[in-house]
C-alpha positions in Angstrom: 0.0 0.0 0.4 1.2 3.6 -1.1 1.5 6.0 2.1 2.7 9.5 2.7 3.4 10.7 5.5 2.0 13.6 6.9 0.9 15.4 10.4 -2.5 15.1 11.2 -3.8 18.0 11.1 -2.8 18.2 6.9 -4.0 15.0 6.4 -7.4 16.6 7.3 -6.9 19.7 5.1 -5.7 17.8 2.3 -8.4 15.2 2.9 -10.9 18.1 3.3 -10.1 19.6 -0.4 -9.9 16.1 -2.4 -14.2 15.7 -1.2 -16.4 17.2 -4.2 -19.6 17.6 -5.0 -22.4 17.7 -7.8 -24.4 21.7 -8.2 -26.5 21.6 -11.0 -24.8 19.1 -13.1 -21.0 20.6 -12.1 -18.5 19.2 -10.0 -17.9 21.9 -7.4 -15.4 21.5 -4.2 -17.2 20.0 -1.2 -15.7 22.0 1.6 -15.4 25.9 -0.9 -13.7 27.3 2.4 -13.1 27.8 5.6 -13.9 30.6 8.7 -11.3 30.5 11.2 -10.3 32.1 14.5 -6.8 31.5 15.3 -5.4 30.6 19.0 -2.9 28.3 20.3 -5.2 24.9 20.3 -5.0 25.5 16.3 -2.7 27.8 14.6 0.5 25.8 14.6 -0.9 22.8 13.0 -4.3 23.7 11.6 -3.4 26.8 10.5 0.0 25.8 8.9 -1.8 23.4 7.2 -3.9 25.6 5.9 -2.0 28.3 4.8 0.2 25.4 2.7 -3.1 25.1 0.9 -4.9 28.6 0.6 -5.5 28.3 -2.9 -6.9 24.9 -2.5 -9.1 25.6 0.7 -9.3 29.6 0.9 -9.2 30.6 4.8 -11.7 33.4 5.6 -11.2 35.2 8.7 -14.0 35.5 11.2 -14.0 38.5 14.4 -16.2 35.8 16.4 -16.3 32.2 16.7 -20.2 32.0 17.0 -20.4 34.5 13.9 -18.2 32.9 11.5 -19.4 29.2 12.5 -23.2 31.3 11.9 -22.3 32.3 8.3 -21.7 28.8 7.6 -24.8 27.7 8.5 -26.0 30.1 6.6 -23.8 29.6 3.6 -24.8 25.7 3.6 -28.8 27.0 3.6 -28.1 28.7 0.8 -26.6 26.3 -1.3 -29.3 23.6 -0.4 -27.1 21.6 1.8 -24.7 20.8 -1.5 -21.4 21.8 0.1 -20.2 22.5 3.8 -18.2 25.3 5.3 -15.9 24.2 7.9 -15.3 26.7 11.5 -12.3 26.4 13.3 -10.9 27.4 16.7 -8.7 27.0 19.1 -10.3 25.2 22.5 -11.6 27.3 25.5 -13.9 29.6 25.4 -13.0 30.0 21.2 -14.7 26.4 21.0 -17.4 27.0 23.8 -18.4 30.4 21.5 -19.4 28.2 18.6 -21.7 25.7 20.4 -24.9 28.6 20.4 -24.1 28.0 16.5 -24.0 24.5 15.9 -27.7 24.4 18.2 -28.5 26.6 15.1 -27.2 24.5 12.8 -28.7 21.1 14.5 -32.3 22.5 14.8 -32.2 24.1 11.3 -31.4 20.2 9.7 -28.0 21.7 8.4 -24.2 20.5 7.7 -21.8 22.1 9.6 -18.1 20.9 10.0 -16.6 22.1 13.3 -12.6 21.5 14.5 -11.4 22.9 17.3 -8.1 22.0 19.2 -8.2 20.4 22.2 -6.2 19.5 25.6 -3.3 17.9 25.1 -4.0 13.6 24.8 -0.4 13.1 26.5 -1.6 15.2 29.7 1.9 16.1 30.6 1.6 19.3 30.3 -2.1 19.3 32.0 -3.7 22.0 33.2 -2.7 24.2 29.7 -4.6 27.3 29.2 -7.6 27.4 28.8 -8.2 23.9 29.8 -11.4 23.7 32.2 -10.3 20.8 34.4 -13.3 17.9 35.7 -12.0 16.6 38.9 -13.5 13.2 38.5 -13.3 13.0 34.4 -9.9 13.7 32.9 -10.9 13.1 29.7 -13.7 16.0 29.7 -12.8 19.1 28.4 -15.4 22.0 27.1 -15.5 20.4 23.4 -17.6 18.0 24.6 -20.4 21.0 25.3 -20.9 20.0 21.5 -22.3 16.2 22.0 -26.0 17.9 23.1 -26.0 20.2 19.8 -24.0 17.7 16.5 -25.1 15.1 14.6 -21.3 13.4 14.8 -18.7 14.1 17.6 -15.5 12.4 18.1 -12.2 13.7 19.4 -9.2 12.7 17.7 -6.2 10.9 20.2 -4.4 8.8 17.4 -3.6 10.4 13.4 -4.9 6.9 12.6 -8.6 7.6 13.4 -9.2 10.7 10.9 -9.5 7.4 8.1 -12.4 6.1 9.6 -13.5 9.8 11.3 -14.0 12.5 8.8 -15.5 9.8 5.9 -18.3 9.3 8.9 -18.3 13.0 9.5 -18.7 13.6 5.6 -21.4 10.9 5.4 -23.7 12.3 8.3 -23.8 15.6 7.2 -24.4 15.0 3.6 -27.5 12.0 4.5 -30.5 14.0 4.2 -31.8 12.5 7.2 -28.8 13.0 9.6 -27.9 15.9 8.3 -26.1 18.2 10.9 -23.4 19.9 12.2 -20.0 17.3 12.7 -17.4 18.1 15.4 -13.6 17.0 15.4 -11.0 17.8 18.7 -7.6 18.0 17.6 -6.0 17.9 20.6 -2.8 20.0 20.2 -0.1 17.3 20.6 -1.6 14.5 18.5 -2.8 17.5 15.5 1.5 17.4 15.1 1.6 13.9 15.3 3.2 12.5 11.3 1.3 9.3 10.2 2.1 7.0 7.4 -1.4 7.8 6.0 -2.4 5.6 2.9 -2.4 7.5 -0.9 -6.0 6.1 -1.7 -7.5 8.9 1.3 -6.8 11.7 -0.3 -8.5 10.7 -3.6 -10.3 12.8 -5.3 -14.3 11.7 -4.4 -17.5 13.0 -6.0 -20.0 12.8 -3.7 -24.1 12.9 -4.8 -26.4 13.4 -2.3 -28.6 10.7 -1.7 -32.6 10.7 -3.0 -34.2 7.5 -0.6 -37.5 6.4 -2.0 -40.3 5.5 -0.2 -42.0 2.5 0.7 -44.4 1.7 -1.8 -47.0 0.7 1.0 -46.4 4.1 2.7 -47.0 5.7 -0.4 -49.9 3.5 -1.2 -51.6 4.4 2.0 -51.0 8.3 1.8 -52.3 7.9 -2.1 -55.9 6.2 -0.5 -55.9 9.2 2.3 -55.6 12.0 0.1 -57.7 10.4 -2.8 -60.9 10.6 -0.1 -59.7 14.3 0.9 -62.3 17.0 0.1 -60.5 19.4 1.9 -56.4 19.0 1.3 -54.3 20.8 2.1 -50.0 21.1 1.6 -47.6 22.5 3.9 -44.2 22.7 3.0 -41.4 23.3 4.8 -37.5 23.4 4.7 -37.1 19.8 2.8 -38.9 21.0 -0.2 -35.4 23.5 -0.6 -33.2 20.9 0.3 -34.1 18.5 -1.9 -35.2 20.8 -4.8 -38.7 19.7 -4.6 -39.9 23.3 -6.2 -40.5 22.4 -9.2 -42.3 18.8 -8.0 -43.8 20.6 -5.1 -45.7 23.1 -8.0 -46.6 20.7 -10.2 -48.0 18.7 -7.0 -49.8 21.7 -6.4 -51.1 22.1 -10.1 -51.5 18.9 -10.9 -54.3 17.9 -7.5 -55.4 21.1 -7.3 -54.1 21.4 -3.5 -54.2 24.6 -2.2 -50.2 25.3 -0.1 -49.2 26.9 3.0 -45.6 27.8 4.0 -43.5 27.3 7.0 -40.8 29.7 7.4 -38.5 27.4 6.6 -40.5 26.4 3.3 -41.1 29.9 2.3 -39.8 31.0 -1.3 -40.9 26.9 -2.2 -43.4 28.7 -4.0 -43.4 32.4 -5.9 -46.0 34.3 -3.8 -47.8 35.3 -6.4 -48.7 31.5 -7.4 -52.5 31.1 -7.4 -52.7 28.3 -5.1 -50.0 29.8 -2.7 -52.1 30.4 0.3 -49.1 32.2 2.6 -47.3 31.4 5.8 -48.7 29.0 8.3 -48.9 29.1 12.4 -47.9 31.5 14.9 -45.9 33.8 12.4 -48.3 33.2 9.6 -51.3 34.6 8.4 -55.3 34.3 8.6 -55.9 33.0 5.3 -52.9 30.0 6.1 -54.4 29.3 9.2 -58.4 28.9 8.4 -57.3 26.7 5.5 -55.3 24.4 7.9 -58.4 24.5 10.7 -60.4 23.2 7.6 -58.6 20.7 5.7 -59.5 16.8 5.9 -56.2 16.1 4.5 -52.8 18.0 5.9 -49.8 16.9 3.5 -46.8 18.0 5.6 -43.7 17.8 3.0 -40.1 18.3 4.7 -41.6 19.7 7.9 -40.2 19.1 11.4 -43.8 20.9 12.1 -42.5 23.0 15.5 -44.8 24.7 17.3 -45.1 28.5 15.5 -45.4 25.9 12.2 -48.9 24.4 14.0 -50.2 26.7 16.6 -48.1 24.0 19.4 -50.8 21.7 17.5 -54.3 24.0 17.6 -54.7 24.5 13.9 -55.9 21.2 12.6 -59.1 22.1 14.1 -60.8 19.4 11.2 -61.2 16.3 14.4 -61.0 14.0 11.2 -58.1 15.5 10.0 -55.6 12.8 8.7 -51.5 14.0 8.0 -49.7 12.4 5.3 -45.7 13.3 6.7 -43.4 13.3 4.0 -39.8 13.7 5.2 -36.7 11.7 4.4 -36.0 11.7 8.1 -38.4 9.0 9.9 -38.5 10.9 13.1 -40.2 14.0 11.4 -42.6 11.6 8.8 -44.2 9.6 11.8 -44.9 12.9 14.3 -48.4 13.1 16.1 -49.3 9.8 14.2 -49.1 11.1 10.7 -49.1 8.4 7.8 -45.4 8.7 7.2 -44.2 8.8 3.6 -40.4 8.1 4.8 -38.1 9.3 2.4 -36.8 12.4 -0.4 -39.6 14.5 -1.4 -38.5 15.9 -5.0 -39.3 12.0 -5.7 -42.0 11.1 -2.7 -44.0 14.1 -4.7 -43.7 12.6 -8.0 -44.5 9.1 -6.8 -47.6 10.2 -5.0 -48.5 11.8 -8.5 -48.4 9.0 -10.2 -50.9 7.1 -7.7 -53.1 9.5 -7.4 -53.8 9.6 -11.1 -56.7 12.3 -12.4 -57.4 12.7 -9.1 -58.3 16.8 -8.0 -59.9 18.6 -5.1 -63.0 20.4 -6.1 -62.8 24.2 -7.5 -65.0 25.0 -4.5 -62.2 24.1 -2.2 -59.4 26.3 -4.2 -61.9 28.6 -4.6 -62.0 29.2 -0.7 -58.3 29.5 -0.7 -58.1 32.0 -3.5 -60.4 33.9 -1.7 -58.8 33.9 1.8 -55.6 34.5 0.4 -56.7 38.0 -1.1 -57.8 38.8 2.2 -54.1 38.1 3.4 -52.8 40.6 0.7 -55.0 42.9 0.8 -54.4 43.2 4.8 -50.6 43.1 4.1 -51.2 45.9 1.8 -53.2 48.0 3.8 -50.3 47.5 6.7 -47.4 48.4 4.7 -48.4 51.1 2.9 -46.9 54.8 3.6 -49.8 56.0 5.5 -50.4 52.4 7.1 -48.5 54.0 10.5 -50.2 55.7 13.5 -49.9 59.2 13.2 -46.9 60.8 15.5 -45.5 57.5 15.2 -42.0 56.2 13.8 -42.7 53.8 10.7 -43.7 50.1 11.6 -41.8 46.7 10.9 -44.8 45.8 8.6 -44.0 49.7 6.4 -40.2 48.6 6.4 -40.7 45.4 5.0 -43.1 46.5 2.6 -40.6 48.7 1.1 -38.7 46.6 0.5 -41.0 44.5 -1.0 -42.3 46.4 -3.3 -39.0 47.7 -4.7 -37.7 44.0 -4.5 -37.4 42.1 -7.3 -35.8 38.3 -8.6 -32.1 38.9 -7.8 -33.0 40.0 -3.7 -32.6 38.0 -1.5 -34.2 38.5 2.7 -32.4 37.3 5.5 -34.0 37.9 9.3 -33.6 35.7 12.5 -35.8 35.4 15.8 -37.5 38.4 17.6 -39.8 40.9 15.8 -39.0 40.6 12.8 -40.2 36.2 11.9 -43.7 37.3 11.9 -43.5 40.6 9.7 -41.0 38.9 7.0 -42.8 35.8 7.0 -46.0 38.2 6.0 -44.5 41.3 4.3 -42.2 39.4 2.1 -43.3 38.1 -1.0 -41.0 35.5 -3.3 -40.4 37.3 -6.6 -37.8 34.3 -6.8 -37.7 30.8 -5.1 -35.0 30.5 -2.2 -35.0 34.0 -2.0 -35.5 34.3 2.0 -33.6 32.7 4.9 -34.9 33.4 8.3 -33.8 31.2 10.9 -36.6 30.6 13.2 -35.4 26.6 14.1 -33.1 28.0 16.5 -34.5 31.3 17.2 -30.9 32.7 17.4 -30.6 36.1 17.8 -27.3 37.5 16.4 -28.2 35.2 13.5 -28.7 38.0 11.3 -25.1 40.2 10.2 -23.2 36.6 10.4 -25.6 34.6 8.1 -25.6 37.4 5.4 -22.3 38.0 5.2 -22.4 33.9 5.3 -25.8 34.1 2.6 -23.4 37.3 0.5 -20.0 35.2 0.2 -22.6 31.8 -1.3 -24.8 33.7 -3.6 -22.6 36.7 -5.2 -25.5 36.9 -8.3 -27.6 37.8 -5.7 -28.7 41.0 -3.6 -28.6 40.5 0.2 -31.0 42.4 2.3 -30.5 41.9 6.2 -33.4 42.9 8.5 -32.3 43.0 12.2 -33.6 44.7 15.2 -31.2 46.9 18.1 -31.6 43.6 19.8 -30.0 41.0 17.7 -27.7 43.7 16.7 -26.5 44.5 19.9 -25.6 40.7 20.3 -23.4 40.0 17.2 -22.8 43.2 14.5 -19.0 42.3 14.1 -19.2 40.6 10.9 -20.9 43.9 9.3 -16.5 44.1 9.2 -15.9 40.7 8.0 -18.3 41.2 5.6 -16.1 44.9 4.6 -13.0 43.1 4.5 -13.6 40.7 2.5 -16.0 42.2 0.2 -18.8 40.3 0.2 -21.7 43.0 0.1 -24.9 43.2 2.0 -27.7 45.5 2.9 -28.4 45.7 6.0 -31.5 47.5 7.8 -31.5 47.7 11.5 -34.9 49.0 13.1 -34.6 50.2 16.4 -37.5 50.0 18.4 -35.6 50.6 21.6 -34.7 47.2 23.0 -36.5 43.7 23.1 -39.6 45.2 22.2 -40.8 41.4 20.6 -40.5 39.6 23.7 -41.7 42.9 25.9 -45.5 42.1 24.1 -45.6 38.3 25.3 -44.9 39.4 28.6 -47.4 42.4 28.5 -49.7 40.2 26.8 -49.9 37.4 29.2 -50.6 39.8 31.8 -46.9 40.5 33.3 -45.8 44.0 33.7 -43.3 45.4 31.5 -40.0 44.5 33.1 -36.5 44.4 31.7 -37.6 44.3 27.6 -37.8 47.6 26.4 -35.0 50.5 27.4 -37.2 52.7 29.0 -38.3 49.5 31.6 -35.6 48.4 32.5 -32.6 49.3 35.7 -30.6 51.9 33.9 -29.4 55.1 34.8 -30.1 57.0 31.5 -31.7 55.7 28.2 -28.9 56.1 26.1 -29.8 55.0 22.5 -26.9 54.0 19.7 -26.3 55.5 17.0 -26.1 52.5 15.0 -24.7 54.0 11.4 -22.4 55.3 13.8 -21.0 52.6 14.4 -21.2 50.4 11.5 -19.0 53.5 9.6 -16.5 52.9 12.0 -16.2 49.0 10.9 -15.9 50.6 7.4 -19.3 50.2 5.9 -21.7 53.0 4.3 -24.0 54.0 6.3 -26.7 56.3 6.9 -30.1 57.1 9.4 -33.2 57.5 7.8 -36.6 58.5 9.3 -39.0 58.0 7.0 -40.3 55.1 4.5 -39.3 57.4 1.6 -35.8 57.7 3.1 -35.7 54.3 3.6 -36.6 53.7 -0.1 -33.9 56.2 -1.6 -31.4 54.5 0.7 -32.3 51.2 -0.1 -31.9 51.8 -3.9 -28.2 53.7 -3.4 -27.2 50.5 -1.5 -28.1 48.7 -4.4 -25.6 50.0 -6.6 -23.0 50.5 -3.6 -19.4 48.3 -3.6 -19.6 47.6 -0.3 -22.2 46.8 3.1 -24.2 49.5 3.4 -26.6 49.7 7.0 -29.5 51.8 7.3 -30.9 52.8 10.7 -33.7 53.8 11.4 -36.6 54.0 14.8 -39.2 51.8 14.2 -42.7 51.5 16.4 -42.7 49.5 19.7 -45.9 48.1 19.8 -47.7 48.0 16.1 -46.9 43.9 14.7 -48.1 42.2 12.2 -51.5 39.9 13.3 -53.0 37.3 12.0 -50.9 34.6 14.1 -52.1 31.5 15.4 -52.4 30.5 19.3 -49.2 29.7 21.1 -48.2 27.9 24.3 -46.0 29.7 26.6 -45.5 28.8 30.4 -48.0 31.4 32.9 -48.2 30.9 36.3 -51.2 28.7 37.4 -51.4 31.4 40.2 -51.1 35.2 40.7 -51.6 38.0 42.5 -51.8 39.9 39.7 -55.7 39.8 38.2 -54.1 40.5 34.5 -51.9 36.8 34.8 -55.1 35.6 36.4 -56.8 35.9 33.3 -53.9 35.3 30.9 -53.5 31.9 32.3 -57.5 31.0 31.4 -56.8 31.9 28.3 -53.7 29.8 28.2 -56.0 26.5 29.3 -58.6 27.1 26.8 -56.1 27.3 24.0 -54.9 23.8 25.1 -58.2 22.6 25.0 -58.1 23.1 21.4 -54.7 21.8 21.1 -54.9 18.6 18.9 -53.3 14.6 21.0 -53.9 12.7 18.6 -57.2 12.4 17.0 
């Protein structure tokens, strides 16, 4: 067997370079780049190997380990899981900073390769800088914290372990059913050790994403259920994008005359203008979609986890005879809540179901009802997003901000948001003009994803104009990748809406009977309410930046930003208490007893809502 003597770190880098993938018939690197912040745990070995191969595997310098791993996650989502970015840190705080990003990738079923330095396998220098010692478990390091938020976890203790570990990590990330982050811990001494690796380990390998087919019996049972439906409904989730099943979704809906509603992750699976697109479903959804879900007798849930914001904590399905057909490549998701499972690839499963359903079509009265409901939804959004849709004497609303950009946007524009108040606003107010033109991170609802995610999306899609919607709270949590985007030349447009704190959580607090407390700046323990000059902050990081106060000024600033050669930040104050309505009920914990009558009343409303929950009818 022919071998080559390399360090463990060098072997890892060469293996990553050798992995290739097919995207639309063109061979591309499976690992197109590395985000890295170097420290003593990864700079001397892995950093040295990356420098030696910087032309084959580009390394991008992040400003914060969490941010660069979030950028890597957004990159993977933008390319529909066809490529995987790497994020590398030292041991200690550099590693633990990435745990949150791993949670984002895990909950959203996105591939992300994390490689962190680790303490010495020999333990001779212990305790080393940044080592957290566990008295009864000397083999435990902070890297063990990744176990809860990764699909694959390994610590390389001998160089030869790489030969078995890395292929397993790659296959885990490429398997549609197990896709998620993989973690590799690399002790400092092991990264430096040399070994005679087999040359064939570094041979070019081209991967194609598997498309598992569903069981024929499952398909037949699902087809029987759909064929008997009078009021069928399709819920499309993120799995539609990851499968590349948008065309098959459209064909399935049109052939069988079935209305479609979208989850946050599934948005832009169908053009907003399509006559069967009935809008977003759930808590951050609209009345039309939720009304249709309430009346549906069969729900075809395609590529969705059916989390509580989609199902209204399992209250949106009000028809007691409703059956859910779970079309999902992951058995865990396909079988939720007594669903009829179709465990297989979304694209292939929809095509096979169409074949089995033959000439079946739902009645025109049902699609007509859907169209009438959807028209009311669009009329409502148009009204609240209009220039005169806000309250006199108040700053613009989130709905007006999103509406302004939505009116100007074209097929080349990509919208990105996360957490806070924006999910409900962009999910309703951004009406997709192109497929795969939207990313709202709401699986982990991670504040701080927005700007870092925008950087990753802009890097992944150089032909798109990425507009990031971010609130003041998220901006303050993580904004340093504005600087990253300027340094790397990956332009984005960032709209910062300043409503004086964590306004949407203040809304939840008050709506559940509580008093305003510690969310808005005005209700926090502070000496003075100082508002941040976000434009000045962004300008200090090299961005084009300006502050606007009206929608007209916002529109003009956005148009200027479209023609700019670098990232532009547009800051404006927005309404604290005006939100898009139409969502479903949502279960949150409300005290059973309280001295506040408002809390007692809120608990009674909660108990009423719980009585409507589906428990497996």
